[in-house]
Structure formats: structure tokens, C-alpha cells
N, C-alpha and C positions, 0 to 999 in steps of 0.2 A: 660568588654571589655579592658580597658585603661590599666590596668595591666599585660594582655595578648603581647597586641602592644606595650608596653614600653620592658616588656621581651624579644619579637623579636626583638625590634631595638636594645636592648643593645647587643643581640645575633650576630646581624649583623653586627655593629662596631666591634666586637671582634673579628668576623672571618675576615674582611677587614683590619684590624691594624694589624692582623697575616700575610695575605697573603702580604699587602703593605711590610711587614718588610721583607721577603724573597724577595722580587722581585728588591730590595736595589741593592744587590749583582751583580756585570758584571761580565759575563760571561769569562772563561780565555781564553784567547788569546795569540798563542805562536809568541813570538816576532821575528818580521823581521830582520834580518840584513843589514842595509843598509852601506856597506864598498865599493861600485866601485860608478863609475860614468858615468852616459850617458848624453850625452848633458849638462856637467859642472851642473850635478844637481845627490847629491845622490840618489842611485840605491836600490832596494835589489839586495842583490848578486845573487839570480836563474835569474832576468833581464841581468844581464851582461855575463848570459850562465856557470854557475858554480853551478850547480844544481844537488844534489844525493839523492835519493828516493831511501830506500831500496826496490828492486823489482821491481821497475818501472824501463824503458827508457825514459830520457823526452828530450823537447828541448824548447826553448822560438821561440814564434811569435811574431812580431810588427808591428802595422800599422798605421799609421796620423789619427787624427782625421779627418774626412770628413765632408765634407757641407752636403752630403745624410743624415747621422745622427751617432750618437753614436754606434748601432746597427748593423751596416754594417761596421763601424770600427772593431767591436771586432770580427764580422763574417770573416773578411779579416785575423786578425792578429792570430786567431785562425788555419785560410785555411794555412797561412804561417808557424805556429809552426807546423802542422799537416807534410805539405810538410817536413820543415825540421828534423822531426822525421822521417819519412818515408825514406830519403836520409841517414839517419845517420845507419839505421836497416840496409840498403838496404846495406850496405858497410860491417857492422857488420856481416850478415848473408853473406855475398859471399867470405869473410877472413873465417869464419867458415867451411864453408861449402867446399872451396879449402883444408883448412887444412887437415878435416876428409876425404877426397878425397886420398890425398897425404899419409896421414897417413894409411891409408888402402890399398892402393894400386888399389883400384877399379876404373880401368878406367884410361886412360890418360887424359892430363891437357885441351885438349878437352873438353872430358867426364864434367868432373868436372865445367868448365867453363861453358859449357850447364845447365848444371844442375843447378849451384850457380844463373844464370841470371834466368832461371823459375821461383825457388825458389823466389826470391826476389822480382820478379814482384807479385808472391802470397801475398806475407807475407807484401808487399805492402799495398794491399787492406785490410787483419786484422789491418795491424796499423791504416789506416785512419777512420777505420770502431770502432775500439776497443779505441780509445784515446780519452781523454777527458781534459778540461781544470781543471786544479790542485789551478793557482795561479792569480792574476790579479795586475797588477798596472799601475797608469797613471802618467804620468808625468807632473809634475804642472807646468811644466817651457813652455814644446813643447806640450804639450797634444796628445802626443805618446800615445797609448796602446801597453803594452805586459803582454801576456800570458804565462807561464807554460803550457806545455801540456803534458799528460805522457800515457804511455800506460804499460800494465805489462809485464814482463821480461817472465812470465809463459806462458802466451799466445802466445806471437810470438816463444818461444823456443819450444812449441809442436805445433806450424802451421808447424813449421820450418822442426820438424821432420816425421810428417805426409807427408808433400811434396815431401823431400828428399825422404824416403820410397816409395812415388808412383813414383817417376820421376824412381827409380832405377826399382821397378815392372813391367813398361812399356818396359822396354830390356831386354827379358829372358835373356839374356849372362850376362847384370848387373847383374841381381837379382841373378843369380847362384853363383856369386863370390861376393855380398854381402853375401849371408848366407853361404859360404864357410868360410869366412875369420871373422867370429864373429863381424861383423861390427856396429852392433846395439849396444854394448855394447861403442863402439868408439862414434859412434853420440850420446848416453846419455852426453855421459862424456864432449863432445865439446857443448852441448847444454843444460847443466842444471841448473837449475832457481838460479843465480847468482843474 
């Protein structure tokens, strides 16, 4: 029995040594670029509003550390980031929808403005629901929390196309113009995943 227990103990030690040798490696983390300043402290570039993640719209949200707690401050920063993201996308959508309407000649300025307003409001809801936190930084001096929030460009662009089509379909005369002018191609070009 002793030899079986001894062999089992040696085998367990060998396995433990093997796994402990593997666990010494640190996970590879992409280095953060600290090239801007917030409140006199070096901060990640994205916290200063300079972020470009391929295929995503991004915005920064921040909040001071609250007496209520860290979780409250984080939720507040996330809400601010989502609000900034929605405003950014709303402006972009309005510009693109107006460009689309002018380039196709469907309806006048009033129609383009009405469609872009309706679409922007609907897309803002999608932005808030589909967005997520992708980065986090806490200023070591002020304890303010900064979050980078993102939403997929494909998700937004697809939603915009659906909403524009829906808006035009709701008006028979405009829908006829839309179909007659091959406007779908222009809409695809304006809202392709960039």
C-alpha cells in the first residue's frame, strides 16, 4: 500500500508542478496610451475623447466618485456615456438622412427634416439598448470615473435603413417616388458599415 500511496503522491506533485509552471504567465493586455491630461493627471487617450474602434461608434462618459458608492458613480458615468453616444449618432443620422433625401430628390426639406427627426429618435433608443462599456479608468487624483461606451455601426446603420424605409412607406406618394428613383441604392451607400 505504501508504494501505491507513494506513487500517487509523486504523480500528484508532478501534475501540480506542471500546472504551476503554466500559471506563472501573465495574460497579455494591450498597452494603454496615456498621452493626454485630465485634471493634471496623465490619462488614457480614449478618456480625452480620442477613440477609434473599427466598426463601432464610441463616446466617453464620466462621473465623480459619489458618497453613495462606486456602483452609483459607475452607473452615472455609463448613463452619461450613452447620452453622449446617442447625441453623436443623432447628429450623424440627421446629416446622412438629409444628404440621402437631397441626393435622391425625394420630398422637400420639410420631408427630409421630418424623416430625420423620427429616425433619430428611434435610433437613440437602439443606441441606448445596444451600447456597452468597453473601457474603464479612474483618475487617481480626483477619483472621477471615465468609461468608454460603444455601439456597433452595423446595428445603427441597419436600424436607420429600416426606419427610413418605414417612414417613406407610411406616405404612399413618397414611397412611389422612393421606388421610382432607385433610392434604395443611395440609402445603402449612405448607411454602409464603415
